[in-house]
C-alpha positions, 0 to 999 in steps of 0.5 A, a space after each residue: 834866491 839864486 844869486 845871478 853870475 854872469 857867463 862869458 864866452 871862451 876857449 881851452 887853450 890846453 894841448 887838447 884836440 877837443 880845444 872846447 868852446 867854453 862858458 865861464 862864470 866871472 864873478 862881481 869880484 873880478 874872479 872865475 867860477 865854475 867853467 862848462 863846455 858851450 851846449 851850442 857848439 856841435 862839437 863840444 855839445 857842453 862837455 868838458 873834461 873835469 880838470 878844465 871844469 875846475 880851472 878856478 882852482 888853478 886861476 886862483 892858486 896860492 902860490 901862483 906867480 904875480 910878480 918877477 923874480 930874480 935868483 939869488 941862490 944856486 941853481 935849482 935852489 928855488 932861492 928867488 927875490 922880488 924884482 922889477 918889470 923894468 929891471 927883469 927885462 933890462 937883464 934878459 935883453 942884456 944877456 941875449 946881447 951879450 951871448 951874440 957878442 960872443 958867439 952871434 945871435 943864434 947862441 940865443 934860443 927862444 923855446 916854446 911849446 903848447 902849453 897854451 894853443 893860442 896862436 898869438 901867445 904861443 907862436 908870437 914868440 917867433 917874431 922875435 925870433 926871426 927879427 933877431 936872427 936867433 935860433 929857430 925852433 924846430 918843433 918836434 915833440 908831439 905831432 911829426 911820426 903822427 902827422 908825417 904818416 897821415 899826410 904820407 897817405 892823404 896828402 892833407 891833413 884833414 879828414 871826415 868831420 868828427 861830428 860824423 862819428 854819430 852817424 857811425 855803424 862802427 867807431 873804430 878809437 885808435 891809439 887815444 885814450 879818449 876818455 881821459 884825453 878828448 872826452 868830446 870823441 866819447 860824446 859822439 861815439 857813445 851818441 852813435 851806439 845809442 841812435 844807431 847800435 854803433 859798435 865801439 872798437 878801441 885799440 890801444 896797449 893798455 885797458 884804459 878808461 876808453 877800452 872799458 867802453 869799448 864793444 870790440 877791445 883789442 889789447 895789443 903789444 906796444 909798437 905793434 899797430 902796424 901788423 894789426 892794420 896789415 892783417 885787416 886789410 889781408 883779410 879784406 883783400 882775402 873775403 872779398 871786402 876790398 872795395 877795388 872799384 874805389 882803390 882803382 879811382 882813389 889810390 895808387 899801387 892797390 895791387 903791389 898792396 894786395 901782394 904785399 899783404 898775402 903773407 901778412 895774415 892774422 896768424 902772423 899778426 898774432 905773434 907780433 901783436 899778442 892779439 888772439 887769431 879769432 879778435 883780429 878776424 872778427 875785426 877785420 869782419 866787422 870792418 869788411 862788413 860795415 859801410 859806415 867804419 869810422 877811424 878816430 886815430 890819435 897820436 899814442 900809435 905813433 909815439 914809437 919809433 916806427 910810429 909814422 909807418 904804423 899811422 899810415 898802415 892804419 889810415 890805409 885801412 878805410 881806403 882798402 874797404 871804401 868806408 871814405 865813400 859813406 857818411 859816417 865812414 872814413 877816417 880822421 886825425 886831425 882838423 889842422 890842414 883846414 884853417 889856412 891863417 896868415 900868420 905872418 903878423 903874429 909870427 914875422 914870417 916876412 922876416 924868417 931866414 931859412 939859412 938860420 939854423 932850426 934846433 930840435 925841440 926834443 934834443 934840447 938836452 944834447 943842444 944844451 950839452 953842447 952836442 955838435 951834431 944837434 947844434 947842425 955844428 954852430 955855436 953853443 946856446 947861451 941864453 934861453 927865453 922860455 914860455 908855455 913849456 917845461 922842459 925839465 919835466 915833459 922833455 925826453 932824455 931827462 939826465 942831459 937835460 938836467 945836465 944842460 940847464 946846469 951849466 952856470 954859463 947858461 943864462 934862462 928866463 922863464 915866463 910862467 905861472 907856477 914856479 915849475 921844475 924849469 922855472 927853479 932853474 931860471 936866472 929870471 922868471 916872469 909871471 905870465 897870464 892865464 887863457 882867461 886874462 888875455 885875447 887869443 885866437 885859437 884852431 882847433 886840431 879835434 873839430 872844425 871851428 876857429 874859436 876866440 878866447 877873449 880876456 874876462 878877467 884882469 890878471 892878479 898881480 903884475 902878471 903880463 901876457 906873452 905878447 906883452 913880454 915878446 914886444 917889451 923885449 924887442 923894443 929894448 933888443 932893438 928888433 923891428 917889426 910891426 906886430 911888435 907895435 900892436 895889441 894883441 886884439 889887433 893882431 887878430 883882427 888883421 889876422 882874420 881879415 887878411 886870412 878871409 876870415 871875417 873880422 875880430 868883431 864878428 867872430 866875437 858875435 859869433 864866439 866860434 866859426 865852422 869852417 868845415 868843407 862840404 862833405 864829398 872835399 872832407 871824404 877826399 871824394 874830390 880827390 886826396 891832397 896829392 897831385 895825382 889826387 890819390 891815396 899813396 898806399 905805397 910812400 917813398 918816405 925819403 922824399 916824403 914833403 914835410 916843413 922839417 930842417 933835415 930827415 931824421 932816423 932810418 929814413 931809407 930803411 923805411 918800408 914802402 908799403 903798410 908793414 910791420 917795421 921792427 925798429 922799436 926798442 924791443 925787450 932784451 934779456 937784460 931790459 925784459 919790460 917795454 914801458 909806455 908813458 901814457 897821460 894821465 887822466 887829471 894832468 896834461 903833460 905837467 899842467 895841472 900837477 900844481 892843483 890839489 884836486 888833480 894832484 890828488 886824484 892822480 896819487 904818487 907816481 906809480 907803475 901799472 905792471 900785470 900781476 903775474 909779472 908782479 908776483 914774478 918780481 915778488 911786488 906787491 900793490 904800493 911796493 917800490 920797484 926801480 925802473 931802469 935802462 941805459 938812460 937813467 933809473 926812476 923809482 915808482 910804486 908798484 899798482 898790479 893791473 890785469 889790463 896789460 900784456 905781460 912784459 909791459 909797464 905803463 906810467 901815467 903820469 908826468 909828475 915833478 921830478 922832485 915829487 919822485 923819490 931819487 928826484 928823477 921823473 919819467 922821462 928820464 927813461 925816454 929817448 931822444 933819438 929822433 923819429 924817421 922820417 922827420 923827427 919826434 920823440 918815441 915816448 912809448 917805446 922803452 925797454 927797461 928792467 925793473 927791480 924791487 927796492 926798499 922803501 925810500 928814506 
């Protein structure tokens, strides 16, 4: 007789646009078991990625942190001893107060990111920041080039409902490896293929598992997406497929764009992208003759120094074709602009002082090393509280990050699940709850659902939630705000009510709330998000509206019309290869690197290289290769792979630095120079040289 295991509803907390609605087995012993996608959620549709399906392996890992620790050895030694919660919190508060006395409150920097996407557990740390006037946190690593490029055209961070992919006749998956990073995209795209005979086109810089599914694979060189987009629009205008009536009503500067594109034809784009002229012509013809063309635009094409321009250029294609008018047509990047939640109670926004400096997340290395420009001319950062992120693995310019964290005068407190690279550099380590062990509220980026992730089980040992830690520190530091005196559930309930989204009880009963707008609104048929209601084919980049402390990079040089902006870190004679640091299928940034199944499936740190390039360097599978540029040197094992353009290499993992021979992880090679116009890191835009080396001892 099969034993019944209770199933509870939840939501995936991880930094993936899918934000899956979940069903979680909860055993009589209070432990979670199998995790499944919720079948009754119309986007998740019963499907989740393999790494989350085996989440119990992570939640019940024997190396999980379960008690506070204090460092007893040198920084980075991993030598710690147990300490009580009261003692740990007292030490953190004392260190923060001491830093504030020395250099003012801006010398304390609460630093966080997307290890959980729960709105309370991720963003509640800002309440402490604002209450104490600590240095504010400018979020820049992930979305800035993509969102600024998309918003430059649409004016609103929304788009055609992603479930409409199933009603499309051509699904274009551009700049995302959905099979590995957002599997639900494939659910709806493949449904369109099965039910409608739709074609799937995939644009990427190497032959990913997603490209293996494509009817129309388009393998281009990194950072050249804008050139392909221009050539497609050239063909649309040239061959009479541009919807001039739609452009006249919904776009600005169509005539200027058409004139600008006359010499940006497939021959021009072929030389830049590496694609064949026939490939470009055929793809453009598919777009031009398929009204229901749906562009699912990912983040990958934006992780270059010309990323915002690339995003805007690709988003312009369905405007020129008029695909927005049709169900299953148009474009989609993120639903983040749909929710409009009032997060004052969560983040303490009523205490936010814009005169307090805002430090760039991506430049943590320069900041901790005392770079005056990165510090905005202010005091040094002497104390950090880190939640939900692992900058010593994931931040760019790792050599500088390591130097900064090695400072003996820097106090670091880390609230974590495992003894990560960053936690090993901490003075105090606090054990954190996982998503089934606390209450939180989630808004999806890849579909239009607001989801509740309720507490399902008790946390192990002495683990505490982010909200509990922030409130406990606030009490010791004399920080005042109503949010410090409310439970997580009370804050969620009030946030929903103040946002016009009902109550916690209603959301708990429903499990998720579909906030999708009507068809006309989603397709911008009532107008785009700018004041004139038109899509901006021509962009005034220096004056783009975006919440950033400043404009970054060579903003004044950005092309106003879609183009290939040649500011990428192009290959040179000294550094003849272009490196892309792509996501792994079984990891999510540095999360899941600790789980045995994920680690075993990903294997050792490696480098995909074209077989002809490998042969020219004398490299065989498994040989060690030094990958170098002026930022540093990383040792990887060669994996000859035909699904690349020559001169392009790809590393798919963010393994811990200590997993690499030589102790340097892949982000040693990535730059922290901000991407125009509003910052961000160009993780896929690195030139390197390769040298075969002997196996490290």
